[in-house]
LUMMAR-386968 format. One record per residue (C-alpha): y, x, z. Coordinates in pm, whole numbers, plus 50000, padded with zeros to 5 digits. Each point is the difference from the previous one (the first is absolute). Last residue first. Layout:
REM residues N
+-------+-------+-------+
!    c2 !    c1 !    c3 !
+-------+-------+-------+
!     Y !     X !     Z !
...
+-------+-------+-------+
***
This chain:
REM residues 368
+-------+-------+-------+
!    c2 !    c1 !    c3 !
+-------+-------+-------+
! 25738 ! 92894 ! 92033 !
! 50221 ! 49694 ! 50025 !
! 50120 ! 49844 ! 49673 !
! 50368 ! 49956 ! 49920 !
! 50075 ! 49778 ! 49701 !
! 50324 ! 49976 ! 49811 !
! 50092 ! 49798 ! 49691 !
! 50359 ! 50044 ! 49880 !
! 50198 ! 49813 ! 49738 !
! 50289 ! 50097 ! 49779 !
! 50359 ! 50101 ! 50036 !
! 50108 ! 50246 ! 50266 !
! 50234 ! 49885 ! 50277 !
! 49776 ! 49820 ! 50072 !
! 49621 ! 49988 ! 50014 !
! 49867 ! 49671 ! 49869 !
! 49677 ! 49881 ! 50149 !
! 49650 ! 50084 ! 50119 !
! 49889 ! 50130 ! 50338 !
! 49655 ! 50071 ! 50147 !
! 49888 ! 50160 ! 50324 !
! 49647 ! 50111 ! 50090 !
! 49715 ! 49876 ! 50219 !
! 49741 ! 50075 ! 49733 !
! 49941 ! 49631 ! 49932 !
! 50379 ! 49962 ! 50011 !
! 50029 ! 50211 ! 49686 !
! 49757 ! 49787 ! 49805 !
! 50163 ! 49677 ! 50117 !
! 50348 ! 50124 ! 49896 !
! 49857 ! 50103 ! 49665 !
! 49852 ! 49652 ! 49950 !
! 50335 ! 49842 ! 50077 !
! 50160 ! 50238 ! 49750 !
! 49759 ! 49880 ! 49732 !
! 50002 ! 49632 ! 50097 !
! 50373 ! 49962 ! 49956 !
! 50324 ! 50139 ! 50145 !
! 50201 ! 49930 ! 49687 !
! 50269 ! 50245 ! 49881 !
! 50336 ! 49825 ! 49964 !
! 50195 ! 50241 ! 50220 !
! 49855 ! 50307 ! 49828 !
! 50087 ! 49889 ! 49645 !
! 50177 ! 50312 ! 49868 !
! 49709 ! 50241 ! 50008 !
! 50032 ! 50361 ! 50105 !
! 49659 ! 50020 ! 50165 !
! 49847 ! 50101 ! 50332 !
! 49639 ! 50045 ! 50115 !
! 49928 ! 50143 ! 50344 !
! 49672 ! 50089 ! 50166 !
! 50036 ! 50177 ! 50336 !
! 49691 ! 50123 ! 50185 !
! 50024 ! 50012 ! 50376 !
! 50183 ! 50126 ! 50309 !
! 50009 ! 50368 ! 49907 !
! 50071 ! 49936 ! 49635 !
! 49785 ! 50005 ! 49686 !
! 50217 ! 49903 ! 49707 !
! 49929 ! 49782 ! 49698 !
! 50311 ! 49944 ! 49786 !
! 49998 ! 49786 ! 49688 !
! 50325 ! 49986 ! 49801 !
! 50078 ! 49742 ! 49736 !
! 50217 ! 50017 ! 49688 !
! 50108 ! 49759 ! 49731 !
! 50028 ! 49686 ! 50209 !
! 50015 ! 49633 ! 49898 !
! 49860 ! 49931 ! 50346 !
! 49767 ! 49701 ! 49959 !
! 49680 ! 50065 ! 49810 !
! 49994 ! 50378 ! 49958 !
! 50140 ! 50066 ! 50348 !
! 49757 ! 49752 ! 50151 !
! 49708 ! 50177 ! 49834 !
! 50133 ! 50333 ! 50128 !
! 49992 ! 49866 ! 50358 !
! 49653 ! 49853 ! 49953 !
! 49855 ! 50327 ! 49870 !
! 50174 ! 50216 ! 50262 !
! 49868 ! 49788 ! 50284 !
! 49656 ! 49976 ! 49840 !
! 49973 ! 50378 ! 49967 !
! 50104 ! 50054 ! 50361 !
! 49738 ! 49750 ! 50114 !
! 49726 ! 50165 ! 49791 !
! 50100 ! 50347 ! 50136 !
! 50008 ! 49905 ! 50368 !
! 49632 ! 50057 ! 50084 !
! 50003 ! 50326 ! 49806 !
! 50277 ! 50146 ! 50216 !
! 50324 ! 50094 ! 49826 !
! 50132 ! 50353 ! 49979 !
! 50359 ! 50126 ! 49999 !
! 50295 ! 49922 ! 49776 !
! 49931 ! 49790 ! 49691 !
! 50290 ! 49926 ! 49763 !
! 49949 ! 49781 ! 49693 !
! 50295 ! 49928 ! 49770 !
! 49946 ! 49696 ! 49782 !
! 50170 ! 49918 ! 49671 !
! 49954 ! 49634 ! 49917 !
! 49937 ! 49906 ! 49636 !
! 49641 ! 49875 ! 49999 !
! 49878 ! 50349 ! 49912 !
! 50161 ! 50120 ! 50322 !
! 49799 ! 49743 ! 50194 !
! 49679 ! 50112 ! 49833 !
! 50078 ! 50365 ! 50072 !
! 50092 ! 49927 ! 50362 !
! 49671 ! 49818 ! 50053 !
! 49810 ! 50289 ! 49846 !
! 50175 ! 50243 ! 50232 !
! 49936 ! 49767 ! 50294 !
! 49627 ! 50027 ! 49942 !
! 49988 ! 50323 ! 50203 !
! 50093 ! 49797 ! 50310 !
! 49679 ! 49805 ! 49972 !
! 49898 ! 49665 ! 49852 !
! 49663 ! 49867 ! 50115 !
! 49706 ! 50124 ! 49799 !
! 49868 ! 49786 ! 49715 !
! 49705 ! 49771 ! 50048 !
! 49788 ! 49849 ! 49728 !
! 49813 ! 49700 ! 50134 !
! 49649 ! 50052 ! 50131 !
! 50089 ! 49956 ! 50370 !
! 49764 ! 49708 ! 50055 !
! 50259 ! 49821 ! 50211 !
! 50273 ! 50005 ! 49735 !
! 50351 ! 49991 ! 50149 !
! 50045 ! 50377 ! 50021 !
! 49885 ! 50041 ! 49642 !
! 50243 ! 49731 ! 49890 !
! 50282 ! 50199 ! 50157 !
! 49894 ! 50316 ! 49817 !
! 49968 ! 49805 ! 49677 !
! 50359 ! 49882 ! 50039 !
! 50115 ! 50359 ! 50057 !
! 49822 ! 50117 ! 49685 !
! 50147 ! 49713 ! 49797 !
! 50350 ! 50076 ! 50127 !
! 49958 ! 50362 ! 49894 !
! 49875 ! 49893 ! 49658 !
! 50302 ! 49772 ! 49956 !
! 50242 ! 50275 ! 50102 !
! 49835 ! 50240 ! 49756 !
! 50025 ! 49750 ! 49715 !
! 50362 ! 49921 ! 50074 !
! 50079 ! 50373 ! 50003 !
! 49826 ! 50042 ! 49666 !
! 50199 ! 49706 ! 49863 !
! 50325 ! 50165 ! 50106 !
! 49898 ! 50338 ! 49860 !
! 49902 ! 49844 ! 49667 !
! 50329 ! 49809 ! 49975 !
! 50191 ! 50319 ! 50068 !
! 49809 ! 50171 ! 49724 !
! 50055 ! 49712 ! 49760 !
! 50376 ! 50002 ! 50052 !
! 50189 ! 49674 ! 50042 !
! 49945 ! 49902 ! 50362 !
! 50171 ! 49676 ! 50106 !
! 49687 ! 49785 ! 50029 !
! 49818 ! 50286 ! 50166 !
! 50246 ! 49987 ! 50291 !
! 49893 ! 49646 ! 50083 !
! 49636 ! 50102 ! 49982 !
! 50073 ! 50290 ! 50236 !
! 50171 ! 49772 ! 50250 !
! 49717 ! 49746 ! 49986 !
! 49736 ! 50273 ! 50028 !
! 50170 ! 50145 ! 50309 !
! 50025 ! 49657 ! 50163 !
! 49638 ! 49926 ! 49910 !
! 49884 ! 50327 ! 50155 !
! 50205 ! 49964 ! 50316 !
! 49901 ! 49640 ! 50065 !
! 49634 ! 50052 ! 49911 !
! 49932 ! 50285 ! 50237 !
! 50240 ! 49930 ! 50287 !
! 49955 ! 49624 ! 49987 !
! 49624 ! 50031 ! 49980 !
! 49995 ! 50238 ! 50296 !
! 50229 ! 49779 ! 50207 !
! 49791 ! 49692 ! 49921 !
! 49684 ! 50191 ! 50092 !
! 50151 ! 50094 ! 50335 !
! 50113 ! 49644 ! 50065 !
! 49653 ! 49868 ! 49915 !
! 49851 ! 50256 ! 50238 !
! 50239 ! 49898 ! 50278 !
! 49912 ! 49635 ! 49947 !
! 49628 ! 50083 ! 50010 !
! 50049 ! 50206 ! 50316 !
! 50190 ! 49714 ! 50163 !
! 49733 ! 49749 ! 49898 !
! 49727 ! 50228 ! 50137 !
! 50194 ! 50041 ! 50325 !
! 50031 ! 49624 ! 50037 !
! 49628 ! 49959 ! 49936 !
! 49914 ! 50272 ! 50251 !
! 50231 ! 49843 ! 50257 !
! 49842 ! 49658 ! 49945 !
! 49651 ! 50152 ! 50033 !
! 50101 ! 50178 ! 50322 !
! 50156 ! 49682 ! 50133 !
! 49682 ! 49807 ! 49927 !
! 49784 ! 50272 ! 50155 !
! 50217 ! 50009 ! 50314 !
! 49986 ! 49621 ! 50030 !
! 49623 ! 50004 ! 49961 !
! 49966 ! 50273 ! 50262 !
! 50227 ! 49809 ! 50238 !
! 49792 ! 49688 ! 49961 !
! 49672 ! 50190 ! 50045 !
! 50133 ! 50170 ! 50313 !
! 50110 ! 49664 ! 50141 !
! 49657 ! 49852 ! 49935 !
! 49831 ! 50296 ! 50167 !
! 50228 ! 49974 ! 50304 !
! 49957 ! 49622 ! 50034 !
! 49622 ! 50023 ! 49979 !
! 49994 ! 50294 ! 50246 !
! 50223 ! 49811 ! 50243 !
! 49774 ! 49694 ! 49985 !
! 49678 ! 50199 ! 50040 !
! 50143 ! 50203 ! 50289 !
! 50120 ! 49679 ! 50170 !
! 49649 ! 49856 ! 49974 !
! 49831 ! 50313 ! 50132 !
! 50243 ! 50034 ! 50291 !
! 49956 ! 49636 ! 50100 !
! 49622 ! 50020 ! 49979 !
! 49999 ! 50317 ! 50212 !
! 50235 ! 49845 ! 50254 !
! 49780 ! 49690 ! 50022 !
! 49690 ! 50215 ! 50053 !
! 50175 ! 50200 ! 50275 !
! 50081 ! 49678 ! 50184 !
! 50329 ! 49813 ! 50011 !
! 49906 ! 49716 ! 50236 !
! 50127 ! 49807 ! 49825 !
! 49992 ! 49945 ! 49630 !
! 50155 ! 50187 ! 49709 !
! 49820 ! 49970 ! 49669 !
! 50129 ! 49692 ! 49819 !
! 50355 ! 50012 ! 50130 !
! 50014 ! 50374 ! 49924 !
! 49898 ! 49932 ! 49641 !
! 50259 ! 49727 ! 49958 !
! 50271 ! 50229 ! 50133 !
! 49880 ! 50293 ! 49789 !
! 50010 ! 49783 ! 49688 !
! 50353 ! 49884 ! 50081 !
! 50120 ! 50356 ! 50069 !
! 49844 ! 50124 ! 49675 !
! 50157 ! 49712 ! 49805 !
! 50341 ! 50088 ! 50144 !
! 49953 ! 50361 ! 49885 !
! 49888 ! 49886 ! 49653 !
! 50234 ! 50167 ! 49752 !
! 49901 ! 49868 ! 49659 !
! 49718 ! 49988 ! 49743 !
! 49737 ! 50243 ! 50131 !
! 50071 ! 49882 ! 50357 !
! 49899 ! 49643 ! 49907 !
! 49664 ! 50117 ! 49867 !
! 49932 ! 50208 ! 50313 !
! 50090 ! 49709 ! 50229 !
! 49766 ! 49768 ! 49806 !
! 49718 ! 50255 ! 50035 !
! 50075 ! 50055 ! 50370 !
! 49990 ! 49619 ! 50054 !
! 49680 ! 49951 ! 49800 !
! 49780 ! 50261 ! 50166 !
! 50042 ! 50060 ! 50376 !
! 50057 ! 49632 ! 50088 !
! 50045 ! 49963 ! 50375 !
! 49783 ! 49892 ! 50294 !
! 49792 ! 50315 ! 50027 !
! 49754 ! 49835 ! 49954 !
! 50089 ! 49710 ! 49773 !
! 49883 ! 49641 ! 50064 !
! 50254 ! 49826 ! 50222 !
! 50299 ! 50227 ! 49947 !
! 50022 ! 49939 ! 49626 !
! 50261 ! 49724 ! 50021 !
! 50308 ! 50225 ! 50011 !
! 49866 ! 50194 ! 49701 !
! 50061 ! 49702 ! 49776 !
! 50372 ! 50026 ! 50067 !
! 50006 ! 50366 ! 49896 !
! 49777 ! 49932 ! 49699 !
! 50241 ! 49726 ! 49884 !
! 50307 ! 50222 ! 50053 !
! 49842 ! 50301 ! 49827 !
! 49890 ! 49789 ! 49703 !
! 50353 ! 49863 ! 49957 !
! 50148 ! 50352 ! 50000 !
! 49739 ! 50151 ! 49767 !
! 50017 ! 49729 ! 49730 !
! 49822 ! 50139 ! 49692 !
! 49828 ! 50305 ! 50149 !
! 49872 ! 49802 ! 50303 !
! 49847 ! 49734 ! 49775 !
! 49635 ! 50026 ! 50107 !
! 50104 ! 50101 ! 50355 !
! 50112 ! 49638 ! 50043 !
! 49631 ! 49909 ! 50059 !
! 49949 ! 50200 ! 50320 !
! 50239 ! 49900 ! 50280 !
! 50054 ! 49643 ! 49885 !
! 49623 ! 49952 ! 49960 !
! 49909 ! 50118 ! 50350 !
! 50297 ! 49824 ! 50162 !
! 49920 ! 49673 ! 49819 !
! 49635 ! 50026 ! 50105 !
! 50096 ! 50049 ! 50364 !
! 50265 ! 49728 ! 49985 !
! 49754 ! 49751 ! 49850 !
! 49759 ! 50038 ! 50292 !
! 49733 ! 50256 ! 50074 !
! 49696 ! 49882 ! 50203 !
! 50031 ! 50113 ! 50362 !
! 49938 ! 50345 ! 50143 !
! 50143 ! 50141 ! 49679 !
! 49828 ! 50313 ! 49873 !
! 49767 ! 49868 ! 49733 !
! 50209 ! 49747 ! 49806 !
! 50333 ! 50182 ! 50019 !
! 49824 ! 50325 ! 49912 !
! 49843 ! 49840 ! 49694 !
! 50337 ! 49857 ! 49894 !
! 50154 ! 50347 ! 50042 !
! 49727 ! 50165 ! 49792 !
! 50016 ! 49739 ! 49723 !
! 50378 ! 50038 ! 49986 !
! 49972 ! 50380 ! 49991 !
! 49756 ! 49986 ! 49708 !
! 50218 ! 49748 ! 49814 !
! 50313 ! 50211 ! 50055 !
! 49828 ! 50318 ! 49878 !
! 49882 ! 49823 ! 49683 !
! 50351 ! 49862 ! 49944 !
! 50153 ! 50344 ! 50055 !
! 49774 ! 50144 ! 49730 !
! 50098 ! 49721 ! 49758 !
! 50368 ! 50048 ! 50081 !
! 49964 ! 50373 ! 49929 !
! 49842 ! 49926 ! 49662 !
! 50270 ! 49742 ! 49918 !
! 50267 ! 50263 ! 50062 !
! 49873 ! 50232 ! 49729 !
! 49861 ! 50346 ! 50089 !
! 50225 ! 50265 ! 49843 !
! 50177 ! 50067 ! 50331 !
! 49669 ! 50105 ! 50157 !
! 49932 ! 50255 ! 49727 !
! 50333 ! 50180 ! 50025 !
! 50245 ! 49959 ! 49708 !
! 49929 ! 50167 ! 49665 !
! 50202 ! 50272 ! 49831 !
! 49900 ! 50029 ! 49637 !
! 49881 ! 50343 ! 49898 !
! 50226 ! 50157 ! 49740 !
! 49869 ! 50019 ! 49647 !
+-------+-------+-------+
***
């Protein structure tokens, strides 16, 4: 069993847990700010001091739910912190709100606003070394918060796009696999059933017992061959790999294919000139198989010629017949599947009547 892919640990924590943690942090910060307002003011704190302390800290509890609104409230609350903070700017809540906002959207304007409020709270004349240090530290904290939040946002977006691309690629691969299986099933079952149908039709007009026996034997062999091919496909589809698997068709199997087709009433001439690479043999076999199937089903032909020739610029596979119904031949799923097979190898494919001679011609040129 394949191991299930799980998201990172932090992303598996539910939202309510994070809100609970933020609430605890907000309460602690609120208590700290209220304590500072009480202890550091030269005069007893008024309502504005308490409002600034609470407005700056408590919204942190819901920063993940409404990041923009929380940032605005914390920003405004920070304007009233000058009386009891030292340095006179919020180094905790405002950077945290800025970080949260930057993880959700571009926050350049928010960074400028936070820096402006921070500078207003820290800068005072004369500009001493201590003031410059406080200003530099505060701006560094704000920039770092914004940069980390932006990096997190970009990382999330990249991960989402990567996941979407992987899903799209998986769907494309699944569609391609279904198309491949459909082609295989069409080639195997379509040819075999077409051959059996023709042979069964011939058997109805056979008078001699010996001829009847040969026809039935050919039907039996065609059926067994189709069964072996079907089992091979099922073996590919099974994940455990225990299904019976037959080898993929090779060029040597063309003799058997020609014999079955001849037994169905179509004389086939097979001409092979040159060698064929192993990786191309199944494709060549399927081209010939589908072309002969079409001849049996649609051409009304008595003779077909299969020519496989190795040329300098590629491998030529040509199947012609002397049928009389070339113009009415359908361009169905079989020939469409052959065109797709050939194009997978970067080859050329043609199918149609070939005047001035009668009949139909299927031609495929595969690069070597």
